[in-house]
C-alpha positions in Angstrom: 88.0 59.8 -143.2 86.5 57.5 -140.6 86.9 53.8 -141.5 83.3 52.7 -140.9 82.7 49.1 -139.9 80.7 47.3 -142.6 78.3 45.7 -140.0 76.8 46.9 -136.7 75.0 44.8 -134.2 72.3 45.4 -131.6 73.0 45.4 -127.9 70.8 43.3 -125.6 71.4 42.3 -122.0 75.1 43.4 -122.1 75.9 41.5 -125.3 76.3 42.4 -129.0 73.8 40.3 -131.1 72.5 39.9 -134.6 68.9 40.7 -135.5 66.1 38.3 -136.2 64.9 40.4 -139.2 68.3 40.3 -140.9 70.1 43.5 -141.8 69.2 47.0 -143.1 71.4 49.1 -145.3 72.5 52.6 -144.1 73.1 55.2 -146.8 75.4 58.3 -146.7 73.0 61.1 -147.6 75.9 63.3 -148.6 76.8 61.1 -151.5 74.0 58.6 -151.9 76.5 55.8 -151.4 76.0 52.7 -149.2 77.7 53.3 -145.8 77.2 50.1 -143.7 74.7 47.5 -142.6 72.8 47.4 -139.3 71.4 44.4 -137.5 67.6 44.6 -137.8 65.5 43.5 -134.8 62.2 41.6 -135.0 59.5 41.2 -132.4 61.4 38.3 -130.7 64.5 40.6 -130.3 62.3 43.3 -128.8 60.9 40.7 -126.3 64.5 39.7 -125.3 65.5 43.3 -124.9 62.5 44.1 -122.7 63.0 41.0 -120.6 66.7 41.9 -120.1 65.6 45.3 -118.9 62.9 43.8 -116.6 65.5 41.3 -115.2 67.9 44.2 -114.5 65.1 46.2 -112.8 63.8 43.3 -110.7 67.3 42.5 -109.5 67.7 46.0 -108.0 71.2 46.2 -109.7 70.4 49.7 -110.7 67.3 50.9 -108.8 68.7 49.8 -105.4 71.8 51.8 -105.7 72.3 55.0 -103.7 71.3 57.7 -106.1 74.7 59.3 -106.1 76.2 56.1 -107.4 73.7 56.0 -110.3 74.5 59.6 -110.9 78.2 58.9 -111.2 77.6 56.3 -113.8 75.4 58.7 -115.8 78.1 61.3 -115.6 80.7 58.8 -116.8 78.6 58.1 -119.9 78.8 61.7 -120.8 82.5 61.8 -120.3 82.8 58.7 -122.6 81.0 60.5 -125.4 83.3 63.6 -125.1 86.4 61.3 -125.0 85.3 59.9 -128.4 83.7 63.0 -129.9 85.7 63.0 -133.1 84.9 59.4 -133.9 81.2 59.8 -133.1 80.8 63.1 -134.9 82.3 61.7 -138.1 80.0 58.7 -138.0 77.0 60.9 -137.3 77.8 63.1 -140.2 78.2 60.2 -142.6 74.9 58.6 -141.6 72.8 61.7 -141.1 74.2 64.3 -143.5 74.7 67.3 -141.2 78.0 69.2 -141.3 80.8 67.8 -139.2 80.9 70.9 -137.0 77.2 70.5 -136.3 77.8 66.8 -135.4 80.3 67.9 -132.8 77.7 70.2 -131.3 75.2 67.3 -131.1 77.7 65.0 -129.3 78.5 67.8 -126.9 74.7 68.3 -126.4 74.3 64.6 -125.7 77.1 64.7 -123.1 75.5 67.7 -121.5 72.3 65.7 -120.8 74.3 63.0 -119.0 76.1 65.7 -117.0 72.9 67.5 -116.0 70.8 64.4 -115.1 73.8 62.7 -113.5 74.0 65.6 -111.1 70.2 65.5 -110.5 70.1 61.9 -109.5 70.2 62.5 -105.8 67.8 65.4 -105.8 64.6 63.4 -106.3 63.2 63.5 -102.8 59.8 62.8 -101.2 58.1 64.8 -98.5 56.4 64.3 -95.2 52.7 65.2 -94.8 51.3 66.1 -91.4 48.2 64.0 -90.5 48.1 64.9 -86.8 49.1 63.2 -83.7 49.7 59.4 -84.0 50.5 59.3 -87.7 53.7 59.6 -89.8 53.0 60.0 -93.5 55.6 60.4 -96.2 56.0 60.0 -100.0 58.7 58.3 -102.1 59.4 58.4 -105.8 60.0 55.0 -107.4 61.2 54.3 -111.0 58.5 52.9 -113.3 60.8 50.0 -114.2 61.2 49.5 -117.9 61.4 52.6 -120.1 60.9 52.2 -123.9 62.5 55.0 -125.9 61.8 55.4 -129.6 64.3 57.8 -131.1 64.1 60.1 -134.1 66.6 60.2 -137.0 67.3 63.9 -136.9 69.3 64.0 -133.7 69.9 60.3 -132.9 72.5 60.5 -130.2 71.3 63.7 -128.5 67.7 62.6 -128.4 68.7 59.3 -126.9 70.8 61.0 -124.3 67.9 63.4 -123.4 65.6 60.6 -122.3 68.1 57.9 -121.3 70.0 60.1 -118.9 66.9 61.1 -116.9 65.6 57.5 -117.0 68.8 56.0 -115.7 69.3 58.7 -113.0 66.0 57.8 -111.5 66.7 54.0 -111.6 64.8 52.8 -114.7 66.2 50.1 -117.1 65.8 51.1 -120.7 65.2 49.7 -124.2 66.2 52.1 -127.0 64.8 51.6 -130.5 67.1 53.5 -132.8 65.9 55.1 -136.1 66.3 53.0 -139.2 67.9 55.8 -141.2 70.5 56.8 -138.6 71.1 53.8 -136.3 74.9 53.6 -136.1 76.0 56.2 -133.6 73.8 54.8 -130.9 76.3 51.9 -130.6 78.4 54.5 -128.7 75.6 54.8 -126.2 75.9 51.1 -125.5 79.7 51.4 -125.3 79.3 54.3 -122.9 77.0 52.3 -120.7 79.6 49.5 -120.6 82.5 51.8 -119.9 80.5 53.5 -117.1 79.9 50.2 -115.3 76.1 50.0 -115.7 74.7 46.6 -115.0 73.7 44.3 -117.9 70.2 45.0 -119.1 70.2 48.6 -117.9 70.7 49.9 -121.4 69.6 47.9 -124.5 69.9 49.3 -128.0 68.1 47.8 -130.9 67.3 48.9 -134.5 64.1 47.7 -136.0 61.4 48.8 -138.4 58.6 50.9 -136.9 55.8 48.6 -138.0 57.4 45.5 -136.5 59.9 46.4 -133.7 58.4 49.8 -132.8 54.9 48.3 -132.7 56.1 45.4 -130.6 57.9 47.6 -128.2 55.1 50.1 -127.6 52.6 47.3 -127.0 54.9 45.0 -124.9 53.1 44.2 -121.6 56.3 44.5 -119.6 57.1 48.0 -120.7 56.1 50.5 -118.0 56.7 53.9 -119.7 57.3 55.1 -123.2 59.1 58.1 -124.7 58.6 58.9 -128.4 59.8 61.7 -130.6 58.5 61.8 -134.2 55.4 62.2 -136.4 51.9 62.8 -135.2 50.5 59.6 -136.9 53.2 57.4 -135.3 52.7 59.1 -132.0 49.0 58.4 -132.1 49.7 54.7 -132.9 52.2 54.4 -130.0 49.9 56.2 -127.5 47.0 53.9 -128.6 49.1 50.8 -128.0 50.3 52.1 -124.7 46.8 53.0 -123.6 45.7 49.3 -124.0 48.3 48.5 -121.3 47.6 51.7 -119.3 51.2 52.8 -119.8 52.1 56.5 -119.6 53.8 58.2 -122.5 55.9 61.3 -123.2 55.2 62.4 -126.8 57.1 65.1 -128.7 55.5 65.3 -132.1 56.9 68.3 -134.0 55.6 71.7 -134.8 55.2 74.6 -137.2 56.8 77.2 -135.0 56.5 80.9 -135.7 58.7 83.9 -134.9 56.7 87.2 -134.7 59.0 90.1 -135.8 57.9 93.6 -134.9 59.1 96.7 -136.6 61.3 97.7 -133.6 63.2 94.4 -133.6 66.9 94.2 -133.9 67.1 92.9 -137.5 70.8 92.4 -137.5 70.6 90.0 -134.5 67.5 88.3 -136.0 69.6 87.2 -139.0 71.6 84.9 -136.7 68.3 83.6 -135.3 67.2 82.7 -138.9 70.4 81.0 -139.6 70.1 78.7 -136.5 66.3 78.6 -136.5 65.6 77.1 -140.0 68.8 76.1 -141.7 70.6 74.3 -138.9 70.5 70.6 -139.5 68.9 71.4 -142.9 65.7 72.5 -141.1 65.2 69.0 -139.7 64.4 70.2 -136.2 61.1 69.7 -134.5 61.3 73.2 -133.0 62.6 74.9 -136.1 61.7 78.5 -137.0 59.6 77.4 -139.9 57.4 80.5 -140.1 58.4 84.2 -139.7 55.4 86.5 -139.2 56.6 90.0 -139.8 55.2 93.5 -139.5 54.1 94.8 -142.9 56.2 97.9 -142.3 59.4 95.9 -142.6 58.2 92.9 -144.5 60.0 93.5 -147.8 63.3 94.5 -146.2 63.2 91.5 -143.9 62.4 89.1 -146.8 65.4 90.3 -148.7 67.7 90.0 -145.7 66.6 86.5 -144.9 67.0 85.5 -148.6 70.6 86.9 -148.4 71.3 84.6 -145.4 69.9 81.6 -147.4 71.9 82.4 -150.5 75.1 82.8 -148.6 75.0 79.2 -147.2 77.4 76.7 -148.8 75.6 73.4 -149.3 77.5 70.2 -149.7 78.5 66.9 -148.0 78.8 67.4 -144.3 82.1 65.5 -144.0 83.6 68.3 -146.1 82.5 70.9 -143.6 84.7 70.4 -140.5 84.7 74.0 -139.2 81.9 76.2 -137.9 80.6 78.5 -140.6 77.8 79.4 -143.1 77.3 75.9 -144.4 74.5 73.3 -144.6 74.6 69.6 -145.3 72.3 67.1 -146.9 68.9 66.1 -145.7 68.7 62.7 -144.1 67.5 60.9 -147.3 66.4 61.5 -150.8 62.8 60.6 -149.8 62.8 63.3 -147.1 64.3 65.8 -149.6 61.7 64.9 -152.3 58.9 65.3 -149.8 60.1 68.8 -148.9 60.6 69.8 -152.5 57.1 68.6 -153.3 55.6 70.8 -150.6 57.4 73.8 -152.1 56.0 73.0 -155.5 52.5 72.6 -154.0 52.9 75.9 -152.3 53.8 77.5 -155.6 50.7 76.1 -157.1 48.7 77.8 -154.3 50.3 81.1 -155.1 53.3 81.2 -152.8 56.3 83.2 -154.2 59.7 81.5 -154.1 62.1 84.2 -153.1 65.2 81.9 -153.2 65.9 78.2 -153.4 63.2 75.5 -153.5 65.1 73.1 -155.8 67.1 70.0 -155.2 70.8 70.2 -156.2 72.0 68.6 -159.4 74.5 66.4 -157.6 74.5 63.0 -155.8 73.1 63.1 -152.3 69.9 64.4 -150.6 70.4 68.1 -151.0 67.8 70.8 -151.1 68.5 74.5 -151.6 67.9 76.7 -148.6 64.5 78.1 -149.4 62.5 81.2 -148.5 58.8 81.6 -149.5 56.3 84.4 -149.3 53.0 82.9 -148.3 49.6 83.7 -146.9 47.9 82.1 -143.9 45.4 80.2 -146.0 48.1 78.1 -147.7 48.8 74.6 -146.6 52.5 75.3 -146.2 51.7 78.0 -143.6 50.1 75.2 -141.4 51.9 71.9 -142.2 55.3 70.9 -141.1 57.9 70.6 -143.9 60.9 69.3 -141.8 63.4 70.8 -144.1 65.3 74.0 -144.9 62.1 75.8 -146.0 61.0 79.1 -144.4 57.6 80.6 -144.9 57.3 84.4 -144.4 53.9 86.0 -143.7 53.0 89.6 -142.9 50.8 91.1 -140.2 49.2 94.5 -139.5 48.4 94.3 -135.8 49.5 92.5 -132.7 46.2 90.6 -132.6 46.6 89.4 -136.2 50.2 88.2 -135.5 49.0 86.1 -132.5 46.1 84.7 -134.5 48.4 83.7 -137.4 50.9 82.1 -135.0 48.3 80.1 -133.3 46.5 79.0 -136.5 48.0 75.5 -136.6 47.4 72.2 -134.9 50.8 72.4 -133.4 52.1 74.3 -130.3 55.8 73.4 -129.6 57.7 76.7 -129.5 57.3 80.2 -130.7 59.2 83.5 -130.6 58.7 87.2 -130.3 61.2 89.8 -131.4 60.7 93.3 -130.2 62.3 95.9 -127.9 59.0 96.4 -126.1 58.9 94.2 -123.0 55.2 94.8 -122.4 54.4 93.7 -126.0 56.7 90.6 -125.6 55.3 89.4 -122.3 51.7 90.0 -123.5 52.4 87.8 -126.6 54.2 85.2 -124.5 51.0 84.7 -122.5 48.8 84.5 -125.5 50.9 82.2 -127.7 49.8 78.6 -127.7 53.2 77.0 -127.3 55.1 75.1 -124.6 58.1 77.4 -124.9 58.3 81.0 -126.0 61.6 82.6 -127.0 62.0 86.4 -126.7 64.6 88.0 -128.8 66.7 84.8 -129.3 65.5 81.6 -130.9 66.6 78.6 -128.9 67.2 80.7 -125.8 67.4 78.3 -122.8 69.1 75.0 -122.5 69.1 71.5 -120.9 67.8 73.2 -117.7 64.6 74.5 -119.2 61.5 72.3 -119.7 60.5 71.5 -123.3 57.3 70.2 -124.7 54.2 71.1 -126.6 50.6 72.0 -126.8 48.1 70.4 -129.1 49.4 68.0 -131.7 53.0 68.8 -130.7 52.4 66.2 -127.9 52.4 66.1 -124.2 54.8 65.7 -121.3 57.9 67.7 -120.7 61.5 66.8 -121.4 64.6 68.7 -120.3 64.8 70.5 -116.9 63.9 69.0 -113.6 60.3 68.6 -114.9 61.6 65.6 -117.1 62.5 63.6 -114.0 58.9 63.2 -113.1 58.3 61.3 -116.3 60.3 58.4 -115.0 59.0 58.0 -111.4 55.7 57.3 -109.7 54.8 58.6 -106.3 54.1 56.2 -103.5 52.5 57.4 -100.2 53.2 55.6 -97.0 50.9 56.3 -94.0 52.0 54.9 -90.6 49.7 54.7 -87.6 52.1 55.0 -84.6 51.7 53.1 -81.4 49.4 54.7 -78.9 47.4 56.7 -81.4 43.9 57.5 -80.3 
């Protein structure tokens, strides 16, 4: 068992500091017991962190480096995480609730972002534009300056790595606001920055309440760019504050993603997709497979097979699940668990049939049974995000009806099509209103592939080379040469 320090500080300007708002308690959702206390930042702490980042940027200590040198530092941060994977994974499991083997996957994913964007640092190049005799015109890409990054609680270290790695690779100094529910593991991000030799102020890590620290950060006049992953209401508030300062944002706001399963799909393979798609991290994934829209010809068979997957999962404290297998941990908090269970009860009242699960476990901790529901498109749970281990199954008769059901939400993050018919799959991929479409494998792709949504799933793209353009602005330089007519 990891010996967790009782108190964790914020990291501002290269120093570990207390918080002006006191401390906040962190709970182990696997037991319901107190885990540690975290320094809580107030608006003055936010101001200090932003000013530290601004001073770093203005000094050129990061942005003036040759890109390959920045890239090596970013790569070194990833290596640091891998060198400390067991320590980080155990802490992550204790504060977030996921199985220990899932936490290792998250740390590996975080390190992969640093690897990918560290290697991309020296590939951000401008171009020359021909203007005719007597002129030389070219473009450069310059960092925005101070990037504010507001991190979700479901993947605290991996989501930090996703935005931080690209921001640092392009020369931005960063202020990270960690989630109140899972703030502890991001201390290792600060330690990794120190170990990699990044200048003071390049990485600042603070924990604060959204209404105080988050609001102060998103409205700060010296912040030049904002990245946020979380709920639609909070995303709207952040974008509104940023707009008042004319600051660009990248918003990733969740989804109600659907997998369309045709009667010629490989159902054996699809069971693995269900396992990863909705029950990984207890369904607390923005791109979770939260709806399955299945051909009426195989509906009953598929429902029973999915229910079998759900019933086979062992649910318990993540720290007791060190090895990869059919297990699921706690949700992040009892409040989140109760919200999800309440949505299941409301769906029942609307006429949904609970095939399996749907109840909290009679034990300490934030546990909800893996849940499978039979629903119809008119029910709220067919449109609204649960953010828990709750799968809604709907049936369709025609391809057009399947697409219509899939697109009948305000979201548009990811979607999937499962069929052996390539023409049918590509036709659906064109018609589905989503930023990413998986064909015959949920979560196909990787760090290299762009990710982001349509509609209320947000805007901007993370992952892939596309993410680099979030952190730079293009400058054009036009030179009139001597002797030009």
